[in-house]
N, C-alpha and C positions, 0 to 999 in steps of 0.2 A: 194613536197620535196623543204626546203629551201635552198637559194642560199647565197654565199658569194662572193662578188667582191672584186677582188684583183687588186689595181690600180696601183700596182707595177710590174707587172709581164710584162715580154718583148714580150708574146705571148700570147695565149687565156686567157683572164681574167676568166674563169669557169674551167680552167683544172690545174691540178696539176704539177707544173714546178718548177726546182730550179732556174731558172735564175730569178733575180729580180733587179729592180732600185731604186735608193736612192731617196726619195722624198725630193723636194723643193717646199713647199706650198708658196702660194703668196696670203696672205691673207688680205681682207678687211672687216671690220667688219664695219657696217653702223647702229649706235646708239648705245649710251653708257648711256642710262637711267637707269630704273629700272632693267632689264635684263642684258643689254650690258655693265653696270659698274661691275656687278658682273662675268659676264664672262670675262670682260679685266683682271682681275686678275688671273682667273683660267687658262687660256690661256697662258698668260704671263709666270706664273709657269710652264705649260706642256712643252713650249718650252725650258725651263731651264733644268727641270727634265730629258726630252729625249734627251738633247742635240741636239735639231733639229734646223738645219738652215733654217730660213724662212725670210721673209719679212712681217710685220705685221702692217698693218695701221688702226686707229681708226678715223672714220668720224662722225662728228656731230657738227651743227652750234650752238645748244645751250649753252647758260651758265647758270651755276650753280646758283639755287634759295634757299631761307631758306628751303623751302618746300621739295626741293630733297634730304635734309639730313635724312630724315624719312625713306627712302627705298632705297637710292642711295649711293654708296660708296664715299661719299665727308664729308667734315667737314666744320666748321663754316668758317675758315679764307681761303677758298678756294670760297665763295660765289662772285658772279660777273665775274669769269674768265670761259674759256670755258672748257667744261667737257672733251673733247678729249685732249686738252692740258695739263690738269692737270693729266690724267689718263696715259697718254703716258711717260711723264716725270717721274711720280712715279715708273711705273713698269720697265721702262728702268733701273732707279737707283737700284730698290730693287732687280732686276734678273740678272743686269749686261747684258741685251740685247738690242737690238735696236726695239723701237716702235715707228712708227711715228704716226701724225696727222694730220686731214685736217679739217679745221674750217672756211674756207673762205666763203662758202655758204652753203646751203641746198643741198642736192643730188637730184635734180627734173628732172633731163633728162638723157639720155643714156650715151652721151658723156661724161658728168661728171663723171658718174661712172666707164666707160672704163678708164679714165684719171688716177683713183687713182691705178689701176694695172701697169701703166708705172713705171717704175725704171730700174735701169741699170743691165740687165740681165747678162752682162760680168763678174758682180761680182759673178756669180755662178760657181764653180770650178768644172770641169767635163765636159765630153762629153754627148751628147745628147743619145748615148747609154747605158749611166752609170744613167742620172739625170731625173727624172721625174718630171718637172716643171708643178706644178698643181694649177691654179687659185681658190680660195676659197672665195665665197661670204657668207657673215654671215649675215642676217638681223634680227636686233633687234630693230623693228619700231613699231609702233602702229597706222600705217595708211596705207590704200589699194592703195593710189597714190604711194607710193613709192614702193610698191611690184609690182605695174605693170611696174615700170622701172626697179625693179631685172628681172620680168620674160622677158621683151624684150631684156635683156643684154643675158639671158639663151638661148633665141631663136636666137640669132645672133653669138655667139662664137662658136667654134668648141670642146672646153674643159673647163669645169667649173663644181665645186662642189658647189652647192647653198644649204646653211641650212638656214631654216625660223623658227623663233619662234613667236607664237601667243599667247596671253594670253588674258583669259576673263576679262573685266572690271568689277570692282564692281558698283552694280546699287545704285545709290544716287540721291535723290531729283534734278529737274532742277535747283533749286536756292540754291544748294550747291557750295561754302561753305560760301555763305552770310548767311544761315540759319544754325547754327550750330546743331550738332548731338543731343543734348539735348532737341532740339525743334521738333524732327522727330516725326511721327505718329509710331504707332505699326505697320502697313504696311509698312512702309518704312525701319525700321529696319528690319525686316523680310526680305525683298527685297534684302538689304545690306548685311545680315548675310549670305544669301545663294547663294550670287554671288561673281565672283571674284577671286573663287579659282582653276579654271581649265586652262588647255591651251595644246599647242600640238607645236612639233616639226618636221618639214617636211624636209627631205633630197632628193635633187634633184642631178641628176649626168649625166653629158653629157661627152662622151669622144670619140674623132675623128668624131665628129657630129653624134654620135649615141646616143639617149636618153637611158639611162639604167636605170634611177628612174624618175619618173615624178616630176616635182617642184611644189611647194605648189599652184600656181593658176591654175593649171591643175587638181589636185586633188580637189579644191575647186573654181569651176569657177566662183562662185559670186564675186570673188575679182575683176574680169576684167570686171563687170557690173557696172550699175549706176554712170555712168560717172557723172552726174550732182551734185551729193550728194557728190562727193569727192572732197575734197580741198587741195591744195598744201600746204605742212607744212607752208611755208612762208605767207599764206594767213590766218591763223588762228588768230583770234584776242585774245587779253590779256583775254577776258572773256572766250573764248572757251578753250584757254590752261590751265587755272587754274581750270576749271571743268570738263573737257573731260578725260575719260579712266583713273579713279583712279586706281591704282593697290595696291596689297598687297605685302607686303615683301616677304614673304614666296612662292608665288608663282612666283615671279621674280627670287628668287634663286634656285628653282625648274628648272624654265626654262633653267637657265643658266647652272645647272648640267645637264639635258638631251642633251642640245648643248654638252656639254663636253664628254659626253658618246661615240659620234661620232667622235671628235678629238682624245680623248684617243686611241680609236681603230686603226684610221689611222695612228697617230704617232708611236704606239708602233707595231701593225701588219701589216699595210699597207692595211688594208681591211674595207670595209663597209658592214656590215650583217644586217641593219635594214632600212626600209625606212621612218618611222614615229614613234615617241613617244608620248604619251600621258600621262598627269598626272594631279591629285588633289592634292592640297596643304592642305586641309582640312582633307580629308580621309587618306592623307599620301601614295598614292601608284604613281608608274610610270609605264608603261607598252608599249612595243614596238613592232612593226608590222615587222616581219621577211619578208625579200626579197625571194618572192614566183618565 
């Protein structure tokens, strides 16, 4: 039988009870590239539409490059500026809400990640019996080094909703983009055309030190393996950055939409009913796994 977790219940999360708390989400989104920039617009608009009081911080050290305009929500006159700063300013103004940004450095350790959740909790109006403050970590990154940091935090804190997005990268020749597409072989074209369309979103949940939904690195333990092959984002060379993980526009948008389904249900209903969502941007489907 499928279950629905009510995160706002004052009592048993799986029982029917009229007693409910008001949600105050403390949201930290790490990564505002292809998936993250699309999500930032959706999430900021949700906070306005649902009149949802929240703390929302966008964390990303990257600067906007010309290539980013192809599949990320940036324009020509923002090139050279910090991605998170541009998005936080844009959507704070557009939706009249407060969106913060962190661009000091990459999130490469747990202490940095945890510090992003620190804000003046005294600004929250209401008693603890009325308000449910829920830390929400949203991972929109393309490397497992950072996912390991996310997993460590999940293990260390008593309460957290951790939503992680992962997209399949398009397969391109090793010398791309130095060798342009018009010079690719037939096999290279076939490999490219059949890749980069799929992805998944995994929802991990921990309340009062009880893991109710397993996080992505538990469901996919290979994330925690192959230490020697995983580089810190700050250690990637310019060549590696320009050729690694090319992603498709529609795949990024579907990933953001999939994350949005979890947040919409949480903001509007106070519940979580799915643990993972898979999607295929070429075939045009999205399918979620119910909580059992």
